[in-house]
C-alpha positions in Angstrom: 4.8 160.9 -149.7 6.3 157.5 -149.6 9.9 158.2 -148.6 12.5 157.6 -151.5 10.4 155.4 -153.6 7.3 153.3 -153.7 7.5 152.5 -157.3 9.8 150.6 -159.6 13.6 150.9 -159.5 14.9 152.7 -162.6 16.7 149.8 -164.0 17.5 149.8 -167.9 14.8 147.2 -168.4 12.1 149.2 -167.0 13.2 152.7 -167.3 10.2 154.1 -169.0 7.7 152.2 -166.8 9.6 153.5 -163.8 9.2 157.0 -165.0 5.4 156.7 -165.5 5.1 155.2 -161.9 7.1 157.9 -160.5 4.8 160.5 -162.0 1.8 158.7 -160.5 3.4 158.2 -157.1 4.1 161.4 -155.1 6.9 159.8 -153.4 9.5 159.7 -156.2 9.2 163.5 -156.8 11.2 163.8 -153.8 14.1 161.4 -153.7 14.9 158.7 -156.2 18.0 157.2 -157.4 20.8 159.7 -157.6 21.4 159.3 -161.3 17.7 160.4 -161.9 17.6 163.4 -159.7 16.4 166.7 -161.1 17.1 169.4 -158.8 16.9 173.2 -158.9 19.6 175.7 -158.3 19.3 176.9 -154.8 19.5 180.5 -153.9 21.4 181.5 -150.7 19.3 184.5 -149.7 17.2 182.7 -147.1 20.2 181.2 -145.4 22.3 184.4 -145.7 19.6 186.5 -144.0 19.3 183.7 -141.4 22.9 183.9 -140.6 22.7 187.6 -140.3 19.9 187.4 -137.9 21.6 184.9 -135.8 24.8 187.1 -135.7 22.6 189.9 -134.4 21.1 187.7 -131.6 24.5 186.6 -130.6 25.7 190.2 -130.5 22.6 191.4 -128.5 22.3 188.4 -126.2 24.3 189.6 -123.3 22.6 193.1 -123.3 19.2 191.5 -123.4 20.3 189.0 -120.7 21.1 191.8 -118.3 17.6 193.3 -118.7 15.9 190.0 -118.0 15.9 188.1 -114.7 14.3 184.9 -116.0 15.9 182.3 -118.2 14.0 180.3 -120.8 13.8 176.5 -120.6 16.5 174.4 -121.9 16.5 173.1 -125.4 14.8 169.9 -124.5 12.0 171.8 -122.8 11.7 174.3 -125.5 11.1 171.9 -128.4 8.9 169.0 -127.1 8.9 165.8 -129.1 6.5 166.4 -131.9 3.3 164.2 -131.9 4.2 162.9 -128.4 2.3 164.1 -125.3 3.7 163.6 -121.9 5.3 160.2 -121.7 4.1 157.2 -119.7 6.9 157.7 -117.2 5.8 161.4 -116.7 2.3 160.4 -116.2 3.3 157.8 -113.6 5.7 160.1 -111.8 3.2 162.8 -111.3 0.4 160.3 -110.4 2.6 158.6 -107.8 3.9 161.7 -106.4 3.0 162.3 -102.6 0.4 165.0 -102.2 2.2 168.1 -101.1 1.6 170.0 -97.9 0.1 173.4 -97.9 3.5 174.9 -97.6 4.9 172.8 -100.3 2.0 173.7 -102.5 2.6 177.4 -102.0 6.2 176.8 -102.9 5.1 174.9 -106.0 2.8 177.6 -107.0 5.5 180.3 -106.5 7.9 178.4 -108.6 5.4 177.9 -111.3 4.8 181.7 -111.4 8.6 182.3 -111.7 9.2 179.5 -114.3 11.1 181.0 -117.2 9.1 181.7 -120.5 10.3 180.7 -123.8 11.3 183.5 -126.1 8.2 183.2 -128.4 5.8 183.3 -125.5 7.7 186.3 -124.1 6.9 188.1 -127.5 3.2 187.2 -126.8 3.5 188.6 -123.3 4.8 191.9 -124.7 1.9 191.9 -127.2 -0.5 191.5 -124.3 -1.7 188.1 -125.5 0.3 185.9 -123.1 -2.1 186.0 -120.2 -5.1 185.1 -122.3 -3.1 182.2 -124.0 -2.2 180.9 -120.5 -5.7 181.0 -119.4 -6.9 178.6 -122.1 -3.6 176.5 -122.0 -2.2 177.7 -125.3 1.5 177.3 -125.8 3.6 178.5 -128.8 7.2 177.6 -129.5 9.5 176.9 -132.5 12.9 176.6 -134.0 14.9 177.5 -137.2 17.8 175.4 -138.6 20.3 176.3 -141.3 23.1 173.9 -142.5 25.8 173.2 -145.0 26.9 169.7 -146.1 30.2 169.5 -148.1 31.4 166.5 -150.0 34.9 165.4 -149.0 34.9 162.3 -151.2 32.4 160.4 -153.3 30.5 160.4 -156.6 28.0 163.0 -155.7 28.1 166.6 -156.4 26.1 169.9 -156.0 24.1 168.9 -159.0 24.0 165.1 -158.7 23.2 165.0 -155.1 24.0 162.4 -152.4 22.9 158.9 -152.6 21.3 157.1 -149.6 20.8 160.4 -147.7 17.6 162.2 -146.7 17.5 166.0 -146.4 21.1 166.5 -147.7 20.5 164.5 -150.8 19.5 167.6 -152.8 22.0 170.2 -153.4 25.0 169.5 -151.2 27.8 171.9 -151.1 25.2 174.6 -150.7 24.0 176.5 -147.6 20.3 175.7 -146.7 17.5 176.8 -144.5 16.2 173.4 -143.4 13.4 174.2 -141.1 11.6 177.2 -139.8 8.8 176.0 -137.5 6.3 177.8 -135.3 4.2 175.3 -133.2 0.9 176.0 -131.7 -0.5 173.5 -129.2 -2.8 173.0 -126.2 -1.8 169.9 -124.1 -4.7 168.1 -122.4 -4.7 168.1 -118.6 -4.2 164.4 -117.6 -5.4 165.1 -114.2 -8.9 165.8 -115.6 -11.5 163.1 -116.1 -11.9 164.3 -119.7 -9.9 166.9 -121.7 -9.1 168.0 -125.1 -5.9 169.1 -126.8 -4.5 169.9 -130.3 -1.4 170.6 -132.0 -0.3 172.3 -135.3 3.1 172.0 -136.8 3.7 174.2 -139.9 7.2 174.0 -141.2 8.8 176.0 -144.0 12.3 175.1 -145.5 14.4 172.9 -147.8 13.3 169.7 -145.7 9.7 170.3 -146.4 9.6 169.1 -150.0 10.8 165.6 -148.7 8.2 165.5 -145.8 5.1 166.4 -147.7 2.4 163.7 -147.9 0.8 162.7 -151.1 -2.3 164.9 -151.6 -1.2 167.7 -149.3 1.1 170.5 -150.5 3.1 168.0 -152.5 3.3 170.0 -155.8 5.9 172.4 -154.4 8.8 173.1 -156.9 10.9 175.6 -155.0 13.9 174.6 -153.0 12.3 176.1 -149.9 8.6 175.1 -149.5 5.8 175.0 -146.8 4.3 171.8 -145.3 1.8 171.0 -142.5 3.9 168.4 -141.0 1.4 167.4 -138.5 -2.1 168.6 -137.2 -4.2 166.6 -134.7 -6.7 166.9 -132.0 -6.5 164.7 -129.0 -9.2 163.3 -126.5 -8.0 162.3 -123.0 -10.2 160.1 -120.9 -9.0 159.3 -117.4 -10.1 155.8 -116.3 -8.3 155.3 -113.0 -5.4 156.3 -111.1 -2.3 156.0 -113.2 -4.4 155.1 -116.2 -6.1 156.8 -119.1 -7.0 156.6 -122.8 -5.5 159.1 -125.3 -7.2 159.3 -128.8 -5.3 161.2 -131.5 -7.2 162.1 -134.8 -5.6 164.0 -137.6 -2.0 163.8 -139.2 0.8 162.8 -136.9 4.5 161.9 -136.9 5.1 158.1 -137.3 5.6 155.8 -134.2 8.5 154.1 -136.1 12.0 154.8 -135.4 14.2 156.8 -132.9 14.8 159.9 -135.1 12.2 162.5 -135.8 11.5 165.2 -138.4 12.0 168.1 -135.9 15.7 168.7 -136.1 16.5 169.9 -132.5 15.2 166.6 -131.1 18.0 164.7 -132.9 21.5 164.4 -131.6 23.0 164.4 -135.1 22.1 166.8 -138.0 21.9 164.1 -140.6 19.3 161.3 -140.3 20.1 157.7 -140.6 19.1 155.4 -143.7 16.5 153.8 -141.3 14.8 157.0 -140.9 15.0 157.8 -144.7 13.5 154.5 -145.9 10.7 154.2 -143.3 7.5 156.3 -143.1 7.5 160.1 -142.1 3.7 160.7 -141.1 0.4 159.1 -141.1 -3.2 160.4 -141.4 -5.8 158.7 -139.2 -6.7 157.9 -135.8 -4.5 156.4 -133.1 -5.6 155.3 -129.6 -3.1 154.9 -126.9 -3.8 153.5 -123.3 -1.6 154.2 -120.4 -1.4 152.0 -117.4 1.3 152.6 -114.9 4.7 152.6 -116.6 3.2 150.8 -119.8 1.4 152.1 -122.7 -0.4 150.3 -125.7 -1.4 151.7 -128.9 -3.7 150.6 -131.8 -4.8 152.7 -134.9 -5.7 153.0 -138.5 -4.3 155.4 -141.1 -4.1 156.0 -144.9 -0.7 154.6 -145.2 2.9 155.8 -145.3 2.9 159.6 -146.0 -0.4 159.5 -147.6 -3.0 162.4 -146.9 -5.0 161.5 -149.9 -5.3 157.7 -150.0 -3.8 156.1 -153.0 -5.9 152.8 -152.7 -8.9 151.7 -150.8 -7.2 149.9 -148.0 -6.1 151.0 -144.5 -2.8 150.5 -142.8 -3.1 149.2 -139.2 -1.0 150.4 -136.3 -0.2 148.5 -133.2 2.6 148.5 -130.5 3.5 149.0 -126.9 6.1 150.9 -124.8 7.5 150.3 -121.3 9.6 152.4 -119.0 11.7 150.9 -116.2 10.6 151.9 -112.7 14.3 152.3 -111.8 15.3 156.0 -112.4 18.5 157.5 -113.7 18.4 161.1 -112.5 14.8 162.4 -113.6 14.3 159.8 -116.3 13.7 156.1 -116.5 17.0 154.2 -116.8 15.5 152.1 -119.6 12.8 152.5 -122.2 11.6 150.1 -124.8 9.1 150.4 -127.6 7.8 148.0 -130.3 5.8 149.2 -133.2 4.1 147.6 -136.3 2.4 149.0 -139.3 0.9 146.8 -142.0 -1.4 147.3 -145.0 -1.4 148.1 -148.7 0.8 151.0 -149.8 1.0 150.8 -153.6 -1.3 152.5 -156.0 -4.0 150.0 -156.6 -7.8 149.9 -157.5 -8.4 147.6 -154.6 -6.6 146.6 -151.3 -5.8 143.1 -152.4 -2.1 142.2 -152.6 1.0 144.2 -152.3 0.7 144.6 -148.6 3.6 146.1 -146.8 4.7 145.4 -143.1 7.0 147.0 -140.9 8.2 145.8 -137.4 10.3 148.2 -135.4 12.0 148.0 -131.9 13.7 151.0 -130.1 15.6 150.5 -126.8 17.1 153.6 -124.9 19.3 152.9 -121.9 20.9 155.4 -119.7 24.3 154.0 -118.3 24.7 157.2 -116.2 23.1 160.6 -116.3 25.7 161.7 -118.9 25.9 158.5 -120.9 22.9 157.3 -123.0 22.5 154.6 -125.8 19.8 154.1 -128.3 19.4 150.9 -130.4 17.0 151.3 -133.2 16.1 148.5 -135.7 13.4 147.4 -138.0 12.5 144.8 -140.6 10.1 145.6 -143.5 8.5 143.4 -146.1 6.3 143.9 -149.1 4.7 141.3 -151.3 4.2 141.0 -155.0 6.2 144.2 -156.0 6.4 144.4 -159.8 9.8 144.9 -161.8 12.2 143.7 -159.3 15.5 142.0 -160.4 18.7 141.0 -158.9 22.2 140.1 -160.3 21.0 140.4 -163.9 17.8 138.3 -163.4 14.7 139.1 -165.5 12.5 141.8 -163.8 9.2 140.3 -162.5 7.0 140.5 -159.5 8.7 139.5 -156.4 8.4 139.8 -152.6 11.1 142.3 -151.3 12.4 143.1 -147.8 14.6 145.9 -146.3 15.9 146.0 -143.0 18.6 147.5 -140.6 19.9 148.5 -137.2 21.7 151.5 -135.9 23.4 152.2 -132.5 23.9 155.6 -131.1 25.9 156.6 -128.1 25.6 160.1 -126.5 27.8 161.6 -123.8 26.9 164.8 -122.2 30.1 166.5 -120.9 28.3 169.5 -119.4 25.8 172.1 -120.2 27.9 173.3 -123.1 29.0 170.1 -125.0 27.9 166.7 -125.9 29.2 164.2 -128.4 27.4 161.4 -130.3 28.5 158.4 -132.4 26.3 156.4 -134.7 27.0 153.1 -136.5 24.4 151.8 -138.9 23.7 148.9 -141.4 21.0 148.8 -143.9 20.1 146.0 -146.4 17.8 146.2 -149.4 17.3 142.8 -150.9 16.1 143.6 -154.4 16.8 147.3 -154.3 13.1 148.3 -154.2 13.8 151.1 -151.5 17.2 152.4 -152.6 17.5 151.3 -156.2 20.5 149.1 -155.4 20.3 145.6 -154.1 23.0 145.1 -151.3 24.0 146.1 -147.9 25.0 149.7 -146.9 27.0 150.9 -143.9 27.4 154.3 -142.3 29.8 155.7 -139.5 28.8 159.1 -138.1 30.4 161.3 -135.3 29.3 164.7 -134.2 29.2 167.3 -131.5 26.6 169.4 -130.0 27.7 172.8 -128.6 25.4 175.2 -126.7 27.4 178.3 -126.3 25.0 180.2 -124.1 23.2 177.6 -121.9 22.1 180.2 -119.3 21.5 183.2 -121.4 17.8 184.2 -121.2 17.5 184.4 -125.1 20.2 182.4 -126.5 20.1 179.1 -124.4 18.4 177.5 -127.5 21.3 178.1 -129.8 22.9 174.9 -130.9 25.8 174.3 -133.1 26.3 170.7 -134.4 29.4 169.8 -136.6 29.4 166.3 -138.0 31.5 163.9 -140.1 29.8 161.0 -141.8 31.2 158.0 -143.9 29.0 155.9 -146.1 30.0 152.8 -148.0 28.6 149.4 -149.3 29.4 145.8 -150.0 29.3 146.2 -153.8 30.3 149.9 -154.3 26.8 150.7 -155.4 25.7 153.4 -155.4 29.1 154.9 -155.1 30.4 153.8 -158.4 34.2 153.8 -158.7 34.6 155.7 -155.4 33.1 152.9 -153.4 32.2 155.3 -150.7 31.3 158.8 -149.7 32.6 161.2 -146.8 30.9 164.3 -145.9 31.1 167.1 -143.4 28.1 168.9 -142.1 27.6 172.0 -140.0 24.2 172.7 -138.6 23.0 175.7 -136.5 19.7 175.5 -134.7 18.0 178.2 -132.8 15.0 177.1 -130.6 12.6 179.6 -129.3 
């Protein structure tokens, strides 16, 4: 899928043409202009059952905790960044570590043996499968999220949807089960000269209809659907101390942006406009070379959210990342990444013309161990896009650009509570991506509450309330309201 739209905006001058293009392009079956959404009535049975199950877990948690002496990993350890093997910093830290003495090695082995198991792996242990999975390096984990987004002010509604939003664009004012994911992976061993790994991310829920790539499970019509968000194999070749080549082949999450599809890995439950109007996934091959605290990548794919290629041209990927050698706690104080993707994305018989390019930069800086900022920005440009107009001009082929920047600041009070603020600006020159030429702004504030951070079964429970205000410089797409204000409550359980 090409997020939001990869075809013509639905202006009065080209409405019928836009409709035909939307049928051809898998992208616009997901999210188009709000005035053209056709959405289905959403049943509450999935979410109701989910809430009942969560209530049962909360009630049973203390009793279960008394029977177990080990505690599962924290949320961050339970749900690893999808599509990302151990970071360059992690590779460097382990490679540079002083070789332990026999006594220290024994202590390390003992600590590893007593390391808490994630809830899902405990179930495999109970079934007699855990030991065999450990022997071959298999790991399983997952999460489930349900949420409710209510409209406080704005032109949207439960049937009209929310403009400029991603997952909450469909059926606001309704309870949803957003994601139910069970991940199976084998991480390669970076200490070996050569090793293989793989990962599969099946996700079921309301979000999956929007994540689906063209040509793969993209004909779902139910509110809750299934998607293979990513599946890939990896080859690791160690070339020297602190150096190695990783080759990923398959379908993988995009390198663009700071936010990701797996909900628990984001500070806030709603995603930014930058996330919504960029790519989600790619199918192809990506090579990444790690050297000390640097990494460089280069690859080729079928394009933005394309499992079945819609043209005969490849999109090319390149970029780099660097971690500061100065540490802040157990992490680098600063991380910077630059990413580029370029190639044809529209439906064409050949790959000439209509090339799309996106340049993205993400900078993460830890002021203290509790205070972290993330700056995410990109500039995207596509040439020779048909049917574009602005300020009443005649629709014709034009070059278009869209761009934006977001600033996020997170403060971790303690193991129970953190808070996040996000400020965002997004521009769409001719309205190719949003359907509305202009500049759009968003202010978001939210909390992350972990009620049982030390409970053996419930440390993965995360409650995230959020308030978000969207507005624009020309009232579009908010009509007379000129803005929209929403409240979201998300409940995530990571296992």
